[in-house]
VEXDOVO-12287 format. One record per residue (C-alpha): residue number from 1; residue in one letter; x, y, z. Coordinates in steps of 0.5 Angstrom, whole numbers, plus 500, padded with zeros to 3 digits. Example, Ala and Ser with C-alpha at 12.3 -4.5 7.8 and 13.67 -1.06 7.14 Angstrom:
<sites>
{1 a {525 491 516}}
{2 s {527 498 514}}
</sites>
This chain:
<sites>
{1 m {462 438 512}}
{2 k {462 445 513}}
{3 k {456 449 511}}
{4 i {458 455 507}}
{5 i {454 461 507}}
{6 y {455 467 502}}
{7 l {453 474 505}}
{8 p {453 480 501}}
{9 l {459 485 504}}
{10 l {458 492 504}}
{11 f {464 496 505}}
{12 l {463 502 502}}
{13 a {467 507 505}}
{14 h {474 503 504}}
{15 f {478 510 503}}
{16 t {475 515 509}}
{17 s {480 517 514}}
{18 a {475 514 520}}
{19 q {477 507 517}}
{20 v {482 504 522}}
{21 l {484 498 517}}
{22 f {485 501 509}}
{23 v {485 495 504}}
{24 d {486 499 497}}
{25 t {482 497 491}}
{26 m {487 499 486}}
{27 q {490 493 483}}
{28 y {498 494 484}}
{29 a {503 490 480}}
{30 p {506 485 485}}
{31 a {513 487 482}}
{32 d {512 494 483}}
{33 i {509 494 490}}
{34 v {515 489 492}}
{35 t {520 493 489}}
{36 a {517 499 492}}
{37 f {517 496 499}}
{38 f {523 491 500}}
{39 d {528 493 494}}
{40 g {535 496 495}}
{41 t {537 497 503}}
{42 c {538 490 505}}
{43 v {536 486 499}}
{44 d {536 487 491}}
{45 v {530 483 488}}
{46 s {531 480 481}}
{47 t {525 477 480}}
{48 v {517 477 482}}
{49 e {512 472 481}}
{50 y {505 472 484}}
{51 l {500 466 484}}
{52 g {493 467 485}}
{53 k {488 472 483}}
{54 p {489 480 483}}
{55 k {484 481 488}}
{56 q {487 476 493}}
{57 f {493 481 493}}
{58 a {493 488 496}}
{59 f {496 494 499}}
{60 f {494 495 506}}
{61 e {495 500 512}}
{62 g {493 498 519}}
{63 s {497 503 524}}
{64 q {490 504 528}}
{65 s {487 497 527}}
{66 g {490 494 533}}
{67 l {494 488 528}}
{68 g {501 491 530}}
{69 v {503 493 523}}
{70 n {503 499 520}}
{71 a {502 498 513}}
{72 g {504 493 507}}
{73 i {502 487 503}}
{74 l {496 483 504}}
{75 f {495 476 502}}
{76 s {488 473 502}}
{77 t {485 466 500}}
{78 g {479 471 498}}
{79 n {478 478 496}}
{80 t {482 482 500}}
{81 e {477 487 501}}
{82 d {473 483 505}}
{83 a {478 484 511}}
{84 v {476 491 512}}
{85 g {471 491 519}}
{86 p {467 491 523}}
{87 n {467 484 524}}
{88 d {460 483 523}}
{89 q {460 476 520}}
{90 a {462 469 523}}
{91 s {463 466 516}}
{92 a {466 472 511}}
{93 s {468 468 505}}
{94 s {470 469 497}}
{95 y {471 463 494}}
{96 m {476 465 488}}
{97 g {475 458 484}}
{98 g {482 455 485}}
{99 n {485 449 487}}
{100 d {492 449 484}}
{101 p {497 443 486}}
{102 d {502 446 490}}
{103 p {508 442 493}}
{104 l {510 447 498}}
{105 l {503 449 501}}
{106 e {501 441 501}}
{107 s {507 440 505}}
{108 i {504 444 511}}
{109 s {497 442 510}}
{110 s {493 436 512}}
{111 g {488 436 506}}
{112 p {486 439 500}}
{113 i {488 446 498}}
{114 f {484 451 495}}
{115 d {485 459 493}}
{116 r {492 459 494}}
{117 s {495 466 495}}
{118 m {503 466 494}}
{119 l {509 470 492}}
{120 h {515 468 489}}
{121 l {521 472 490}}
{122 t {529 472 488}}
{123 i {533 476 492}}
{124 v {540 478 493}}
{125 p {541 480 501}}
{126 h {547 485 503}}
{127 t {546 483 510}}
{128 d {548 476 514}}
{129 s {540 475 516}}
{130 i {533 477 513}}
{131 g {527 478 517}}
{132 f {519 479 515}}
{133 k {514 481 520}}
{134 y {507 478 519}}
{135 v {500 477 522}}
{136 f {496 471 520}}
{137 a {489 472 521}}
{138 s {483 467 519}}
{139 e {475 467 519}}
{140 e {476 459 521}}
{141 y {478 462 528}}
{142 c {475 459 533}}
{143 e {469 454 531}}
{144 y {474 450 526}}
{145 v {480 449 530}}
{146 n {482 442 530}}
{147 s {478 440 524}}
{148 q {480 438 517}}
{149 f {479 446 515}}
{150 n {486 447 517}}
{151 d {488 453 513}}
{152 a {496 454 513}}
{153 f {501 459 512}}
{154 g {508 458 510}}
{155 f {515 462 508}}
{156 w {520 458 505}}
{157 i {527 460 503}}
{158 k {532 456 499}}
{159 g {539 458 498}}
{160 p {546 457 501}}
{161 g {546 456 508}}
{162 a {539 457 509}}
{163 s {536 450 505}}
{164 n {534 444 508}}
{165 p {540 439 509}}
{166 d {537 436 503}}
{167 g {537 442 499}}
{168 s {530 443 499}}
{169 a {526 450 501}}
{170 r {526 451 508}}
{171 n {519 453 512}}
{172 i {521 459 516}}
{173 a {514 461 518}}
{174 l {514 457 525}}
{175 v {511 458 532}}
{176 p {516 461 536}}
{177 g {521 457 539}}
{178 t {519 451 535}}
{179 s {519 447 528}}
{180 i {511 447 528}}
{181 p {508 451 522}}
{182 v {503 456 523}}
{183 t {496 453 521}}
{184 i {489 454 524}}
{185 n {490 448 529}}
{186 n {497 449 531}}
{187 v {496 456 533}}
{188 n {489 458 537}}
{189 h {485 459 543}}
{190 l {487 452 545}}
{191 s {494 451 543}}
{192 n {500 456 543}}
{193 t {495 461 546}}
{194 a {500 467 547}}
{195 y {500 468 540}}
{196 y {493 468 539}}
{197 v {488 474 539}}
{198 n {481 473 540}}
{199 n {477 478 535}}
{200 t {470 475 536}}
{201 p {464 480 538}}
{202 a {460 478 544}}
{203 d {454 476 540}}
{204 g {458 472 535}}
{205 i {460 465 536}}
{206 q {464 464 542}}
{207 c {469 459 543}}
{208 d {473 456 550}}
{209 t {477 462 551}}
{210 t {478 467 557}}
{211 t {481 472 552}}
{212 p {476 478 551}}
{213 a {476 481 544}}
{214 p {479 488 543}}
{215 t {474 493 541}}
{216 l {479 497 536}}
{217 s {481 490 532}}
{218 m {473 488 532}}
{219 d {471 495 529}}
{220 a {477 494 524}}
{221 v {478 487 522}}
{222 q {473 482 519}}
{223 f {477 476 521}}
{224 d {475 473 527}}
{225 g {482 471 530}}
{226 f {489 473 528}}
{227 l {496 472 531}}
{228 t {501 477 534}}
{229 v {506 480 530}}
{230 l {511 474 528}}
{231 i {517 474 525}}
{232 a {520 469 519}}
{233 s {528 470 519}}
{234 a {533 466 516}}
{235 t {541 467 516}}
{236 v {544 468 509}}
{237 i {550 469 506}}
{238 p {551 476 503}}
{239 e {551 477 496}}
{240 e {549 470 494}}
{241 t {542 468 491}}
{242 y {536 466 494}}
{243 e {529 464 492}}
{244 i {523 465 497}}
{245 w {516 463 497}}
{246 i {511 467 501}}
{247 g {504 463 501}}
{248 l {497 461 504}}
{249 t {492 457 503}}
{250 d {485 455 505}}
{251 v {485 447 507}}
{252 g {479 442 506}}
{253 d {475 447 502}}
{254 g {475 454 499}}
{255 a {470 457 505}}
{256 y {472 462 511}}
{257 d {477 466 508}}
{258 s {485 467 511}}
{259 g {490 472 510}}
{260 i {497 474 511}}
{261 f {499 482 513}}
{262 l {506 482 511}}
{263 s {509 488 514}}
{264 v {513 494 510}}
{265 e {518 494 515}}
{266 s {520 487 513}}
{267 l {527 486 510}}
{268 c {530 493 513}}
{269 g {524 496 510}}
{270 d {522 503 513}}
{271 s {517 504 519}}
{272 l {515 510 515}}
{273 l {512 510 508}}
{274 s {511 516 504}}
{275 p {505 516 499}}
{276 v {507 517 491}}
{277 a {502 523 489}}
{278 g {500 523 482}}
{279 f {494 525 477}}
{280 n {492 526 470}}
{281 s {486 530 468}}
{282 n {481 529 462}}
{283 v {477 535 460}}
{284 d {469 535 457}}
{285 g {467 542 456}}
{286 s {467 545 462}}
{287 t {468 539 466}}
{288 v {474 536 469}}
{289 t {475 529 471}}
{290 f {481 527 475}}
{291 a {485 520 474}}
{292 n {488 519 481}}
{293 e {494 515 480}}
{294 t {497 516 487}}
{295 r {500 510 491}}
{296 y {500 508 498}}
{297 a {495 514 500}}
{298 t {489 513 505}}
{299 s {486 520 504}}
{300 w {486 525 498}}
{301 n {485 533 499}}
{302 w {484 537 492}}
{303 d {485 544 491}}
{304 f {482 546 484}}
{305 g {485 552 484}}
{306 d {478 556 483}}
{307 g {476 556 491}}
{308 n {473 549 491}}
{309 s {476 543 494}}
{310 s {474 535 495}}
{311 t {476 529 499}}
{312 e {474 524 494}}
{313 r {479 520 491}}
{314 y {477 520 484}}
{315 p {473 527 483}}
{316 t {470 531 478}}
{317 h {469 538 478}}
{318 t {466 543 473}}
{319 y {469 550 472}}
{320 a {466 557 471}}
{321 d {471 558 465}}
{322 l {476 554 462}}
{323 s {479 559 458}}
{324 q {483 561 463}}
{325 q {488 557 467}}
{326 y {487 553 474}}
{327 n {493 550 478}}
{328 v {490 544 481}}
{329 q {494 541 487}}
{330 l {493 534 490}}
{331 v {496 533 497}}
{332 a {496 525 499}}
{333 n {496 522 506}}
{334 n {497 516 510}}
{335 w {498 515 517}}
{336 c {505 518 517}}
{337 c {507 522 511}}
{338 s {504 526 505}}
{339 d {506 528 498}}
{340 t {504 533 493}}
{341 a {502 533 486}}
{342 f {500 539 482}}
{343 l {497 540 475}}
{344 t {495 546 470}}
{345 v {488 545 467}}
{346 g {485 550 462}}
{347 t {488 554 457}}
{348 s {492 561 457}}
{349 a {491 567 453}}
{350 v {498 569 453}}
{351 l {500 568 446}}
{352 d {497 563 441}}
{353 k {504 561 439}}
{354 e {508 556 442}}
{355 l {510 558 449}}
{356 p {516 561 451}}
{357 k {522 556 453}}
{358 l {525 556 460}}
{359 e {530 552 464}}
{360 i {529 552 471}}
{361 y {535 549 475}}
{362 p {538 545 479}}
{363 t {532 540 480}}
{364 q {534 540 488}}
{365 f {536 547 489}}
{366 n {540 549 496}}
{367 d {542 557 496}}
{368 e {539 559 489}}
{369 l {534 557 484}}
{370 v {536 559 477}}
{371 i {530 561 471}}
{372 d {533 562 465}}
{373 p {529 563 459}}
{374 a {531 562 452}}
{375 d {529 569 450}}
{376 a {533 573 454}}
{377 t {528 579 453}}
{378 l {522 575 456}}
{379 s {520 578 463}}
{380 g {514 577 468}}
{381 e {513 575 475}}
{382 i {516 569 479}}
{383 t {512 566 485}}
{384 l {515 561 490}}
{385 t {509 558 495}}
{386 d {510 553 500}}
{387 i {506 547 501}}
{388 s {501 550 505}}
{389 g {500 555 500}}
{390 q {504 561 503}}
{391 t {508 565 498}}
{392 v {515 566 500}}
{393 v {518 569 494}}
{394 r {515 574 489}}
{395 r {519 578 485}}
{396 a {519 581 477}}
{397 f {524 577 472}}
{398 a {527 579 466}}
{399 g {531 574 462}}
{400 k {536 570 466}}
{401 t {534 570 474}}
{402 i {537 567 480}}
{403 l {533 567 486}}
{404 r {537 567 493}}
{405 t {534 561 497}}
{406 e {539 560 503}}
{407 t {534 563 508}}
{408 l {528 558 506}}
{409 p {527 551 510}}
{410 n {528 545 506}}
{411 g {521 542 503}}
{412 v {517 542 497}}
{413 y {515 549 494}}
{414 l {511 551 488}}
{415 l {514 555 482}}
{416 s {509 559 478}}
{417 i {512 564 472}}
{418 d {507 569 469}}
{419 v {508 573 463}}
{420 l {503 578 461}}
{421 g {499 577 467}}
{422 n {498 569 465}}
{423 k {501 563 468}}
{424 i {506 560 463}}
{425 l {509 555 468}}
{426 v {507 551 474}}
{427 r {512 546 477}}
{428 k {514 543 484}}
{429 v {521 544 486}}
{430 v {525 541 492}}
{431 k {530 544 497}}
</sites>
C-alpha cells in the first residue's frame, strides 16, 4: 500500500514573469479553449465535452520550462496548479475524489482507476492526417515504476479508416514504433529510456538512472519525471466525422499526480499564440477595481492614465479626481506575443446632454481613416497614437474629416477625439 503524504503547496507567484512554467488559475470553458486553439485550420470542432473536475484542466505556458512545448492545455489527475515547480516534493498530490468507471481508460490500465481527466471531441478534419503533440509527466516516477500504481494516458480515435478493425475506438498514444500504451510502467528510467527525462533533484528519491536532472525543468516543473515530446497521429479521410478521447488517470489509488501537456501546435495549431486582452472596471468613490478578462497571457502591464502603473493581474487604483476622464491601457503579454485593450474611466465635463454621435470607418483602415460626426458642425481635435504611446497624428477637425494614413506602418493605434478640451471618444483602431 502506498503511503500518501499530503503536504501544503505554496505556489504564490503563478503570474510572475520569472515563472518558467505558468499554469493559469482562470477557469476556461473547455469548448472555448479547444475552439481557440484547434478549430478551423485543419479541423472543425463540433462538440466538446470534458470529464473531470474544473481544476484538472487549465491553460499552460511552458516555453522556458524545458518540457519542449510552448503552450497549450494541461490535464492533471490532481490540481493543475500543483504542476508548477520547483520540484520540492516527492509526492505532490491532490486527490480529486473521483473513481468513475471508464472503459477506454480501463482498457490500458492494470488496476482500479481514479481522478479521470478526459476531453471528448467530435471533429471534421480537412486534411488526410491529424497529429497531437504532448508530454506525459508524473509524480509516480520513478519510485513506483513496475508497481500497481501504473498511471496511464490514452488518445483514442473513432471514425472512417481510423478505428480498430472491429469498429471500436483505437488508442494512438503509443510508445514510438510499438503498440505499447503510454503508462508509468511502459516508459521510464528502465524501459524505453530514450523517451524518459529524469526530473528528480539530487537530494530527492534517487532511482537506478544515470540521467542527471535538467536544472531548468527541475526549477520549473513539480513532476519527478516526464517524457520527451511525443505525437499521437492518425490517417483520416477529409470531411468525414471522427470522435476523439484524450484522457489520463491515476491507477491503483488517487495519490501522486500525473499530467499531460497538450501542445497548442496540435492539429496544425500555430506555434505562436496571441493573448486576447480585455477588461472592465468597477468604480467605488475614487477607487477603480479592474476586472481583467484577458486570455492566454502570463504578464500584464497597466497604464492608469494618470501617471501611475501596475503589473498586477487584478489591480485596484485610487484616482485623485474622477470628475475627469482617464484613458486606461492594458498590454497583455506571453512568451511570443502581446495584445492591448483600452478603457476610459471617470466622467467628462463636455456636455450634460447626450454625447455627440460619431462614425469611424473603415474598422481596419489602410490609406485613410474617416471620422464622421452626426452633427456636421461639431469640431475639436483628433489624436492618433501608436502602441508605444507616441503621437503619430494630431490635427483639428470640423465635421466629416479624413485622415491620410498611407505612411503609417501596420499595427494597433489609439484614436482620441477631443471636443472643447474634453475627450468624448477613445477607440482602438487597426491598420
